N, C-alpha and C positions, 0 to 999 in steps of 0.2 A: 565397401567402399574403398577397399585398396584393391578389391577385384575390380572394381571403374574405372580408378585411376588411370589401371595399367591398360586398361581398355584404351582405355582416351592417350595414352605415353605409346604406345603400340604403335594407332592411326596417325597418328603424329612423327612417329620415327620413318613414318612410309613415305616420305616426303624428300629424303634424301638417297632415294632408290629411285623416283621417278615416278610414281607409285600410289595410288588413293583408291579411297571404298567410295560405292553409289550406290545408294539406299534405290531397290529399285519397290514400283509399283503402278497400278492399275490403274483408268481414268474412267475407262466403260470403252462400249464400244465406238469404235474409226465411222468417222464421218464417211456417208456413203458404203458402207461394209460393217451389216451389225453383228456380224458376226466374230466381229477380234477386238480382240478389247487390246491392246498392243502397250510397251516396258516401256512407260517415265524414268526419269530419273532424275539425284538430288545427291551432290555432298554431303555423305555423311554427317561430315562437321559443319555442315548448316542446321540439323536437326535437332533441337535441342528435348524430344518428347516425339512419341509416338502414343494413340491412346483410342480404344474405341471410340466412335462418335457420340460427346455430351452429349445435353443439353443446350441447345444454342437460342441467343434470344436476336428475333431478330432487332435492325434497327432501323428508324424512317429517313426516308431518304435518301438510305446505303445506293453505293452503287450496283445496277444487274448485277455486279459478279462476285458483291457479298453475297453469302449468308444472312450473316450479322455477326454479334460478338457473344466469348463467353468466359464465362468468370474463371482461369486456371489458376487456385490459393491463394485468392487475391490481386491478380491481373489480371487486367480485359482486354481480352487479344478479337481482334479483327479476325473474323473467319472470310477465305477466298473463299469459291466456287471455284477450283482447277478445271475440272473436265467442260465448264462450259466456259470458263478463255480459252484453253483449247480444242474448242469446238465437237467435243466429244459426247455421250452420251451416256449415264451409268447406271446404266439396262440391271443391276444389282445392286442396285444402292448408293448412297453415299454414307461407309460405315466406317472409313479411320480417318482420324484426325493428329499431321503432322505439324505439330510447334515447330514454328524454324525461327531464329536468330541471324539477321545478316545485316550489313549496310545498315548499324545500328538504330536497326526497329525489329519489334518482337511479331512475328501474326501467324496466325496457324491454314493450311490446305486440306478444302474434305478430297478424297478421292475413294475411290471404288474399296480398292484394295492393298492392301505391304505384299509384299512377293519376294525377294529377299535380301542378303546385303549381299554385293559384292567388293571382289579386290582387282584389282585393274591394275597394271600403265598404263598412265596417257599417251601413249601411240596405241592403241587399243580405241582412241576419241578420235574421231575426224571430223575438221569443225563445217558444219551442217549448211557453208555456205556452196559449198564446193558438193553436198552430197540431195542435196534435194530439204531441205529442212525448212520450218517455217521460222515469223519470228521472233516467234517463241523460247525456239528451241535453237542453242547452241549450238549442238553437236549431238553426231553419231557418237553410238560405244558399242562394238563389236563383244560382246559381253563372256563367249567363247576363246578366244583370242584374234588370232590375224588369222582368219580363215572365211573360208568364201560362204561356208552356209553356218557360220556363226547369228545365235538372236543378237539381235541391234535392239536399243533403245535410247527413248529419243533425249537429252541432258536434257533441264528446262532452264529457259531462259531466268531464273526468276527476277533479275533486276527487270528485264523490260515487263514480269508481271506484275510486276508493286506500278509502275510508270502507268501500265494502261484500267488499271482498277483505284488508283488513289493519282491521276497526272495535276490533281491541283500541291503536291504534296513533291512534286520532281517537274518541279519548271526548269528549263532552258538556262542555259549561267547568264549572273547577273555580273556586265563585265566592273561594278563596281565595286562588286564582295573581292570581285580579283586585284587588286590593285594596281600598281605601277608597272610595265613592264620589265619582264629579269632583261638580263646584260650578259649576251650569247655574242661569243667572239664571231664576226659577219661573217657568214656561212653554214655554220655549224646548225647543226638543228638539232630536234633534241626524236629519240622513238620512240613512239610507246606502242605495246601489245595485249591486244583484248580482244575474250571471242566475243564480247558482248556488243550487240550494234550501238543500242543504248549508253551502255558507260563511254564505245567508241567517239558517239556525237558530246557528248558533257566532255568529254578530255581534245574534243581538237576546237568544242567554244571555249572551253575556256588556254588552252595553248595559244591559241586566236588572241584574244586578250590580253594574255600576258604578251603579245605583240613576237613570239616567238617561230620559229619555223618548224614545221614537221615528219614523223615516215609513220603513217602508221598502219600496223600489222597485225595480224588477226589469232595470231597462235605463238607463240613459241619456239615454234621450230620456224616460222616464216619470220620471228626477230629475229633469233641466228643466223640462219645466210644471210638477212641483210646484211649485217652487222660485223661476217665473214667476208663476206663483200664485196666488201664499203672500207674493213681495215686491208683489202687485200690492193684495193682501189692506196689508197692512201698511202702505207709504201712504197708505191709503182711513185708518185707525186714528190714523196717525200719527207711527206707532214706526217703527225702523228695522227691516230684515227679516232683522239678528241677531239683535230682540229675539226674534225666534220662533224663530230656526234657529240655533245656535250654531254646527254645524259640519257639515257634510257628508264624509262617509265612501264614497270612491267605489272599486269595483272597474276595473281595464285595461279586459277583454276584456268585450263586452256587445254583446248585438243594439239596430241602430239608432242607436248614439251611441256610443263609447268613451269612455274614464274619461278622457282627457286635452282630448279635446274640448270633455267636463261642463267640467272646470276653468277650459281659458278661456276657454270661457262667460260661469261664476260671478266670474273676472278681470277682465273684456270691460265690466259692469256694477254704474255704481254704484252701481247700489241693496242688489246685495251682493257685493262685491269686498273687504267686509273683512272673510267670513267664511269663519273658516280649513275647507283642505280637503285631507284625507289620502288621499291612496292605496295602497289594501289592496290586494295583485297576490299571485299567485302565481308572476309572474314576475318573476322578477330578475338582476342583476347592473347595470353601473355603463353602460351603456348610457342601461336603460329612467331611472335616478337620475335621471340627465344631463336626462334628458327630462323628469321630471317635476317638478321646478326651474326646464326653463323654459318650462314652465307655468305656472306661480306656485303651486305646490300650497305647502302648510305642512309638512308629511310624506310619504314612502314608508316604509310597513313591509309587510313579507314578513309571506303567511300557510305557517300558521295559527298563532298562540302567544297565547294570551290576557293571557298578562301583559303581552307586546310592544306587543298592538293596547292593550290601555287606560292605559301608557306614553307612547302618543303622543301618545293622545287629549288627555289630563294634560298636554300638553306645548305641544300647540297652545290647548289654552280660554283658556290662561294670555300663549301672546306675544302 
């Protein structure tokens, strides 16, 4: 148990250096290429356990992308056919089950095989939207470093996968759940950063329902570059950066720069350190919440409940 806790603490501490660990796995033959069993990845923090494929019970009327459900120590968990979602053919069979916990839910992904766990810097990860990734992939990771001949792994957008498999459980934002408009200085905007296209859509809907103007970015680096540019403009105009950016809302896992690093850089810059920062993440747990406080964030809210997000934004704006 002590060794397990040490491993968890070590992984959690990676957040202080813009690093993380990626679980690599294979889903089968790639579309149009039966010989290519490409690498895919998911953040280790989202994986509760890895197990040999157990007996799965089919569920009547389930989505085509669901295999069924499995009973793990008394907990009934839905099992998603991840190769089918990603358009791959598991010619070697579905041999491994990844039990995951994120976004306030527990689910399992059936995969062909697990390859490795690698430790990476976020600057080894590029946004999929600039590198030909599909809608179910957030980013492309250079496994062997920032070199031209590095192996590549596609980081799965698990939030989008859950939306595709369980659409009824992930509806659009209901304005009634968000509540009344927030009070923001005229001309000021909320800057949001998230690498998931589905998450960005829900954030946009929430901020629109709150009556807030906003800027949406796809990575921590893009958010930081935007803030630096706005801070420079504010200085030239003789106003505070906070007069232009009322609040920053950031995901944790993002290509190039994660939310922890983005938050620390904001709080270390005299031009913007008074801007409240809310970390909005599918990664939950007391360890992450403690690091949120250490990074200087104003608040932490787990994805995705529009009402909770709206409450966190209101509280941060009056802090």
